[in-house]
C-alpha positions, 0 to 999 in steps of 0.5 A, a space after each residue: 627814070 632819073 632822079 636828078 632834079 628832085 623837089 627841094 625839101 622843106 626844110 694841132 695839124 701835127 700827128 697826135 697820139 691816138 688814145 685807145 679805149 677798150 683795148 683798141 689797137 692796130 696790128 699788121 697782118 702776117 707780122 706778129 713780131 711787130 706787136 700791136 700799136 695803140 696809134 695809127 701813125 706808129 703802125 703806118 710807120 712800121 708797116 711796109 708797102 702792101 701791108 694790111 693794118 687790122 684795126 680793133 674796135 674802139 675810139 682813137 683820138 688824133 691825126 694820121 698820115 699815109 705818105 707815099 705808101 701802099 696800105 689797107 686799113 681795115 676796121 673790125 667792129 666800130 672804129 671811131 677816129 677823132 682827128 684828121 686823116 691824110 693820104 698824100 704823094 701816092 704813086 700811080 702803082 700804089 693802092 691805099 684803101 680805108 675800109 670800115 672806118 668812122 673818121 670825124 674831123 678835129 674840133 678846135 677853138 677859133 683857129 680858122 684852120 680848115 677842120 677837114 676829116 680826110 685830105 687826099 693830095 697828089 695821089 696818082 694811085 688808086 684810093 678806096 673808101 669802102 663802108 666808111 663814115 666821114 664827117 667834117 670837123 667843127 669849131 668849138 667857138 665862133 668868136 669874131 667869125 673865126 670859126 669854120 666847119 670842115 669838109 668831110 673829104 677834100 681831094 686835090 690832084 687825085 685821078 683815081 678815087 673810089 667811094 663805095 657804100 660810104 656816108 660823107 657829111 660836112 661838119 656842123 657847128 651846132 648851137 652858138 647862141 649870140 655868136 656869128 654864123 658858121 657855114 656848114 662844111 662841104 661833104 666832098 670838095 674835089 679839085 682836078 680829081 676824078 671820083 667814082 661814087 657807088 651807093 653813097 650818101 653825100 650830105 652838106 653840113 648844116 649851118 650853125 643854129 642860134 647865131 647872129 645876124 642869121 643862122 649859118 648857111 648849109 654846106 654843099 654836098 659835092 663841089 667839083 672843079 676840074 676833071 669830074 665824077 661818076 655817081 651810081 645810086 645813093 643820094 646827094 643833098 645840100 646841107 640845111 640852113 641853120 636857125 637864127 638867134 631867138 634874141 634880136 632881129 635875125 634870119 635863118 641861114 640859106 640852104 646849101 647846094 646839091 652839086 656845084 660844078 665848074 669846068 668838069 664833067 659829072 655822070 649820074 646814074 639813078 641818083 637823087 640830087 637835092 638842094 638843102 632847105 633854108 633854116 626854119 626859124 628867124 624872127 626877121 625872116 627866112 633865108 633861101 633854099 639852095 639849088 640842086 645843081 649849079 654848073 659853069 662851063 661843065 658837062 652833066 649827063 643823066 644816064 638812063 637805067 637803074 644803079 646796079 648794086 653788089 654787096 659782100 663781106 669785107 673780110 673772109 677766111 680761106 676755106 670759108 664762103 662769101 655771100 654775094 648779093 646783087 640788085 638791079 633790073 629783073 632779068 639781068 644776067 650777072 657775071 663776076 669780074 675779079 682781079 688781085 690788081 685794082 684799077 680805075 678806068 673807062 670800059 665798054 659798059 656804063 660805070 667805072 671799071 675797078 677790075 682791069 680789062 679786057 675781061 675774060 668772062 665765063 661762058 655762063 652767068 652766075 645767075 639771073 636777077 629774079 622778078 624783084 631784081 635780086 639774086 643771092 649766091 654763095 661762093 666757097 673758098 679753097 684752103 690755102 696752104 702757102 706762106 701768105 698771111 692773106 691777100 686782097 681781091 677786087 670784085 665787080 659784077 657786070 650786069 647785062 640787061 635783057 636788051 643787051 646793055 651792060 652795066 658795071 655794079 658796085 665794086 668790093 675789095 675783100 681781104 682773104 685771111 690764111 689762118 
């Protein structure tokens, strides 16, 4: 059963130095001679196409840019990046993956510049965000209305963007007592791009609180213009409006919208789409709730069925084992698709294919989902004695329901290390 129209709730651009804490550093897999780097940008500049950057747990302050290079950035533990990340000018045969990173957009004072956390621009290749948390930046003041919250993700001219099991939230200004209202940032703003979201939480930023003459308006969760998106599972919700100032005649802010789509197509499978609620405090009145969906010259399809889920480790050692967890409709048969070369394409199943097809399927499935709609299996890896330090593989399950309908499940990119 679709959950599209759920009830409203009540409710410096230059690359900077990355200062690491607790020995935080970045190394290039298989290239110990390069040493370790205390900045993302130094490691990116030293790396070659196809390299994997291993990021140690810690906090990194500053911006970084991946420009026309194929790279995977893989975090270990909690990796917090405070600054703006950019991926740009990626060719069609290039893959850029950000895995297990927490990126929070920059906080600055009164510049009026967009404080976006992640900008994806002019990227024809495959872009992957997996197990990431992305939060838009915020202004440190709101003098003369100059402050503006950043979006979490801004994609422009990128036809192959996948977000997997990630949390994406627009920026929130906070409490600016006595100053002008600041709108919350959008979670995702997409222009002439194609997105696939799997099991993601997407939230517009909350509007500013205690501002004048009203609280800030909530940001939109998903703003699409041109091309479109496929969303499987998870939730989409506009940001809440902020409260007005307790001094004087102020009102609360308006809630943000769940989806605003113009000239694009949106396919939703088992997704909760909610409006942002108006702010709850205003001496002279309250604002308006947002809308779950605002569409103009657009196609919105609510697909029937449950989202099919898959999860496993992001990183494993050769000779080790992967734990595969599947979830869907009881009785589903599960087949695993696997490739060293990822893709983003339509296929003869509900979903976006992350593994190139036509596929060669095993005669027998991995198994069948039990009465609770779940299946857990383990897959051991052989020992590799070759020269490679490691490699990536893309996994994506194909679920076949009891009535023969085919669903693609959550894709995963896995690093296999040769130790």
